[in-house]
DSSP file (Angstrom, degrees, kcal/mol; ACC not computed):
  #  RESIDUE AA STRUCTURE BP1 BP2  ACC     N-H-->O    O-->H-N    N-H-->O    O-->H-N    TCO  KAPPA ALPHA  PHI   PSI    X-CA   Y-CA   Z-CA
    1    1 A M              0   0    0      0, 0.0    41,-2.9     0, 0.0     2,-0.1   0.000 360.0 360.0 360.0 141.1    0.0    0.0    0.0
    2    2 A K  B  >  -A   41   0A   0     39,-0.2     4,-2.2    67,-0.1    39,-0.2  -0.462 360.0-115.4 -78.8 153.6    1.3    3.5   -0.8
    3    3 A L  H  > S+     0   0    0     37,-2.1     4,-2.1     1,-0.2     5,-0.2   0.901 114.5  49.0 -56.5 -47.6    1.9    6.0    2.0
    4    4 A Y  H  > S+     0   0    0     34,-1.7     4,-1.8     1,-0.2    -1,-0.2   0.868 110.5  52.2 -64.8 -34.2   -0.8    8.4    0.9
    5    5 A Q  H  > S+     0   0    0     33,-0.3     4,-3.0     2,-0.2    -1,-0.2   0.894 107.8  52.1 -65.8 -39.8   -3.4    5.6    0.6
    6    6 A F  H  X S+     0   0    0     -4,-2.2     4,-2.5     2,-0.2     6,-0.2   0.915 107.2  51.8 -63.1 -43.9   -2.5    4.4    4.2
    7    7 A L  H  <>S+     0   0    0     -4,-2.1     5,-2.7     1,-0.2     6,-0.9   0.908 115.2  42.3 -60.3 -41.8   -3.1    7.9    5.6
    8    8 A K  H ><5S+     0   0    0     -4,-1.8     3,-1.6     3,-0.2    -2,-0.2   0.922 112.8  52.8 -69.8 -44.2   -6.5    8.1    4.0
    9    9 A W  H 3<5S+     0   0    0     -4,-3.0    -2,-0.2     1,-0.3    -1,-0.2   0.860 110.2  47.7 -60.4 -38.7   -7.4    4.5    4.8
   10   10 A K  T 3<5S-     0   0    0     -4,-2.5    -1,-0.3    -5,-0.2    -2,-0.2   0.353 114.8-118.6 -85.0   6.6   -6.7    5.0    8.5
   11   11 A C  T < 5S+     0   0    0     -3,-1.6    -3,-0.2    -5,-0.1    -2,-0.1   0.809  75.0 132.4  60.1  33.1   -8.7    8.3    8.4
   12   12 A L  S   <S+     0   0    0     -5,-2.7     2,-0.3    -6,-0.2    -4,-0.2   0.652  74.5  30.5 -83.9 -17.2   -5.7   10.4    9.4
   13   13 A T  S    S-     0   0    0     -6,-0.9    -2,-0.1    -5,-0.1     3,-0.1  -0.922  78.0-127.7-133.8 161.9   -6.6   12.7    6.5
   14   14 A N  S    S+     0   0    0     -2,-0.3     2,-0.3     1,-0.1     3,-0.1   0.714  88.2   5.5 -81.5 -21.6   -9.9   13.8    5.0
   15   15 A S  S  > S-     0   0    0      1,-0.1     4,-2.0    -3,-0.0    -1,-0.1  -0.971  71.7-107.4-155.2 165.2   -8.8   13.0    1.4
   16   16 A G  H  > S+     0   0    0     -2,-0.3     4,-2.6     1,-0.2     5,-0.2   0.864 119.0  56.2 -64.6 -35.9   -6.1   11.6   -0.7
   17   17 A G  H  > S+     0   0    0      2,-0.2     4,-2.1     1,-0.2    -1,-0.2   0.898 106.9  48.3 -63.0 -41.1   -5.2   15.1   -1.9
   18   18 A Q  H  > S+     0   0    0      2,-0.2     4,-2.5     1,-0.2    -1,-0.2   0.905 110.9  51.5 -65.5 -40.9   -4.7   16.2    1.7
   19   19 A A  H  X S+     0   0    0     -4,-2.0     4,-2.3     1,-0.2    -2,-0.2   0.931 109.9  49.1 -60.7 -45.9   -2.5   13.2    2.4
   20   20 A K  H  X S+     0   0    0     -4,-2.6     4,-2.5     1,-0.2    -1,-0.2   0.892 111.2  50.4 -61.4 -40.6   -0.4   14.0   -0.7
   21   21 A H  H  X S+     0   0    0     -4,-2.1     4,-1.5     2,-0.2    -2,-0.2   0.935 110.5  48.5 -63.5 -47.0    0.0   17.6    0.4
   22   22 A L  H  <>S+     0   0    0     -4,-2.5     5,-2.5     1,-0.2     6,-0.4   0.888 113.0  48.2 -62.3 -39.2    1.1   16.7    4.0
   23   23 A I  H ><5S+     0   0    0     -4,-2.3     3,-1.7     1,-0.2     5,-0.3   0.938 109.9  51.4 -65.9 -46.1    3.6   14.2    2.7
   24   24 A S  H 3<5S+     0   0    0     -4,-2.5    -1,-0.2     1,-0.3    -2,-0.2   0.746 108.0  53.0 -65.9 -22.8    5.1   16.6    0.2
   25   25 A T  T 3<5S-     0   0    0     -4,-1.5    -1,-0.3    -5,-0.1    -2,-0.2   0.377 118.4-109.5 -93.1   4.5    5.5   19.3    2.9
   26   26 A G  T < 5S+     0   0    0     -3,-1.7    -3,-0.2     9,-0.2    -2,-0.1   0.742  79.6 128.6  80.1  23.6    7.5   16.8    5.1
   27   27 A S      < +     0   0    0     -5,-2.5    24,-0.7    -6,-0.2     2,-0.4   0.491  59.7  65.5 -89.1  -3.5    4.8   16.4    7.8
   28   28 A V  E     -B   50   0B   0      7,-0.4     7,-2.6    -6,-0.4     2,-0.3  -0.941  61.8-168.4-123.1 139.8    4.8   12.6    7.7
   29   29 A S  E     -BC  49  34B   0     20,-2.4    20,-2.9    -2,-0.4     2,-0.5  -0.940  10.5-153.5-126.4 153.6    7.6   10.2    8.7
   30   30 A V  E >  S-BC  48  33B   0      3,-2.7     3,-1.6    -2,-0.3    18,-0.2  -0.991  83.3 -13.0-124.8 122.2    8.2    6.5    8.2
   31   31 A N  T 3  S-     0   0    0     16,-3.4    -1,-0.1    -2,-0.5    17,-0.1   0.858 131.5 -51.9  54.3  38.9   10.3    4.7   10.7
   32   32 A G  T 3  S+     0   0    0     15,-0.4     2,-0.5     1,-0.2    -1,-0.3   0.429 117.0 108.8  83.7  -0.6   11.6    8.0   12.1
   33   33 A Q  E <  S-C   30   0B   0     -3,-1.6    -3,-2.7     0, 0.0    -1,-0.2  -0.930  75.5-113.6-112.7 130.6   12.6    9.5    8.7
   34   34 A I  E     -C   29   0B   0     -2,-0.5     2,-0.5    -5,-0.3    -5,-0.3  -0.387  34.0-156.1 -59.4 133.0   10.7   12.3    7.1
   35   35 A E        +     0   0    0     -7,-2.6    -7,-0.4     1,-0.1    -9,-0.2  -0.964  26.2 169.4-119.8 123.0    9.1   10.9    3.9
   36   36 A T        +     0   0    0     -2,-0.5     2,-0.9   -10,-0.1    -1,-0.1   0.362  53.7  98.1-111.0   2.0    8.2   13.2    1.0
   37   37 A R    >   -     0   0    0      1,-0.2     3,-1.7   -14,-0.0   -34,-0.2  -0.816  54.2-166.8 -93.2 108.1    7.5   10.5   -1.6
   38   38 A R  T 3  S+     0   0    0     -2,-0.9   -34,-1.7     1,-0.3   -33,-0.3   0.777  87.3  56.2 -66.4 -24.6    3.7   10.1   -1.6
   39   39 A G  T 3  S+     0   0    0    -36,-0.2    -1,-0.3   -37,-0.2    -2,-0.0   0.334  74.0 139.1 -89.0   7.6    4.1    6.8   -3.6
   40   40 A R    <   -     0   0    0     -3,-1.7   -37,-2.1   -38,-0.1     2,-0.5  -0.313  52.8-131.3 -53.0 124.7    6.4    5.2   -1.0
   41   41 A R  B     -A    2   0A   0    -39,-0.2     2,-0.2   -38,-0.1   -39,-0.2  -0.701  18.5-141.3 -83.8 128.0    5.3    1.6   -0.6
   42   42 A L        -     0   0    0    -41,-2.9     2,-0.3    -2,-0.5     3,-0.0  -0.607  11.5-154.7 -87.2 148.5    4.9    0.5    3.0
   43   43 A I    >   -     0   0    0     -2,-0.2     3,-2.4     1,-0.1    14,-0.2  -0.875  39.8 -73.0-119.7 158.2    5.9   -2.9    4.2
   44   44 A H  T 3  S+     0   0    0     -2,-0.3    14,-0.2     1,-0.3    -1,-0.1  -0.189 120.0  21.9 -50.2 127.6    4.6   -4.8    7.2
   45   45 A G  T 3  S+     0   0    0     12,-3.3    -1,-0.3     1,-0.3    13,-0.1   0.302  81.9 145.8  96.8  -8.3    5.8   -3.3   10.4
   46   46 A D    <   -     0   0    0     -3,-2.4    11,-3.1    11,-0.2     2,-0.7  -0.390  44.9-136.1 -61.7 137.4    6.6    0.2    9.1
   47   47 A L  E     - D   0  56B   0      9,-0.2   -16,-3.4    -2,-0.1     2,-0.5  -0.882  18.7-164.3 -99.1 115.4    5.9    2.9   11.7
   48   48 A V  E     -BD  30  55B   0      7,-3.3     7,-2.7    -2,-0.7     2,-0.4  -0.884   5.7-168.4-103.4 126.3    4.1    5.9   10.2
   49   49 A S  E     +BD  29  54B   0    -20,-2.9   -20,-2.4    -2,-0.5     2,-0.3  -0.939  14.8 167.8-120.1 138.1    4.0    9.1   12.2
   50   50 A F  E >   -BD  28  53B   0      3,-2.6     3,-2.2    -2,-0.4     2,-0.2  -0.898  67.4 -45.5-148.7 112.8    1.9   12.2   11.6
   51   51 A G  T 3  S-     0   0    0    -24,-0.7    -1,-0.0    -2,-0.3     0, 0.0  -0.460 124.5 -21.8  61.2-127.9    1.7   14.9   14.3
   52   52 A N  T 3  S+     0   0    0     -2,-0.2     2,-0.4    -3,-0.1    -1,-0.3   0.297 119.5  99.9 -93.2   8.3    1.1   13.1   17.6
   53   53 A I  E <   -D   50   0B   0     -3,-2.2    -3,-2.6   -41,-0.0     2,-0.4  -0.798  47.7-175.5-103.1 136.0   -0.2   10.0   15.9
   54   54 A Q  E     +D   49   0B   0     -2,-0.4     2,-0.4    -5,-0.2    -5,-0.2  -0.999   3.8 179.1-128.8 132.4    1.7    6.9   15.2
   55   55 A E  E     -D   48   0B   0     -7,-2.7    -7,-3.3    -2,-0.4     2,-0.5  -0.995  21.3-140.0-132.2 136.6    0.4    3.9   13.3
   56   56 A I  E     -D   47   0B   0     -2,-0.4     2,-0.3    -9,-0.2    -9,-0.2  -0.855  25.6-126.6 -96.1 127.6    2.1    0.6   12.5
   57   57 A F        -     0   0    0    -11,-3.1   -12,-3.3    -2,-0.5     2,-0.4  -0.568  26.4-172.6 -76.0 130.4    1.4   -0.6    9.0
   58   58 A S        -     0   0    0     -2,-0.3   -14,-0.1   -14,-0.2   -16,-0.0  -0.972  23.6-146.6-119.6 138.9    0.1   -4.2    8.8
   59   59 A D  S    S+     0   0    0     -2,-0.4     8,-2.9     7,-0.1     2,-0.3   0.171  80.2  75.0 -90.0  20.5   -0.4   -5.9    5.4
   60   60 A E  B    S-E   66   0C   0      6,-0.3     6,-0.2     2,-0.0    -2,-0.1  -0.963  77.3-127.9-128.0 147.6   -3.4   -7.8    6.9
   61   61 A D    >   -     0   0    0      4,-2.7     3,-2.6    -2,-0.3    -2,-0.0  -0.356  47.0 -87.0 -81.6 173.7   -6.9   -6.7    7.6
   62   62 A P  T 3  S+     0   0    0      0, 0.0    -1,-0.1     0, 0.0    -2,-0.0   0.741 129.6  55.5 -56.9 -23.7   -8.5   -7.3   11.1
   63   63 A S  T 3  S-     0   0    0      2,-0.1     0, 0.0     1,-0.0     0, 0.0   0.452 121.8-105.3 -89.1   1.1   -9.6  -10.8   10.0
   64   64 A G  S <  S+     0   0    0     -3,-2.6     2,-0.3     1,-0.3    -5,-0.0   0.482  72.9 140.2  93.5   3.0   -6.1  -11.8    9.0
   65   65 A R        -     0   0    0      1,-0.1    -4,-2.7    -5,-0.0    -1,-0.3  -0.603  58.2-107.6 -81.0 140.4   -6.5  -11.6    5.2
   66   66 A K  B     -E   60   0C   0     -2,-0.3    -6,-0.3    -6,-0.2     2,-0.2  -0.427  30.9-128.1 -66.1 136.1   -3.6  -10.1    3.2
   67   67 A L        -     0   0    0     -8,-2.9     2,-0.2    -2,-0.1    -1,-0.1  -0.594  23.1-117.8 -80.9 146.6   -4.2   -6.6    1.8
   68   68 A G              0   0    0     -2,-0.2    -1,-0.1     1,-0.1    -8,-0.0  -0.521 360.0 360.0 -79.9 153.4   -3.6   -6.1   -1.9
   69   69 A N              0   0    0     -2,-0.2    -1,-0.1   -68,-0.1   -67,-0.1   0.397 360.0 360.0 -94.7 360.0   -1.0   -3.6   -3.1
């Protein structure tokens, strides 16, 4: 899953456009590093930080099924 998609999917932003803007301005980090590539592909276990929020990316949905990329 791409970084901007993850932000939208987890309801951390209101839209994909807002997610892309926040990423391009350096407001989002992955594993402690500022990430400005909105198309950055996340892998299982990546820590995504935005403001005071931290989310760990899982490549499975709550029922244990693998998410598609």
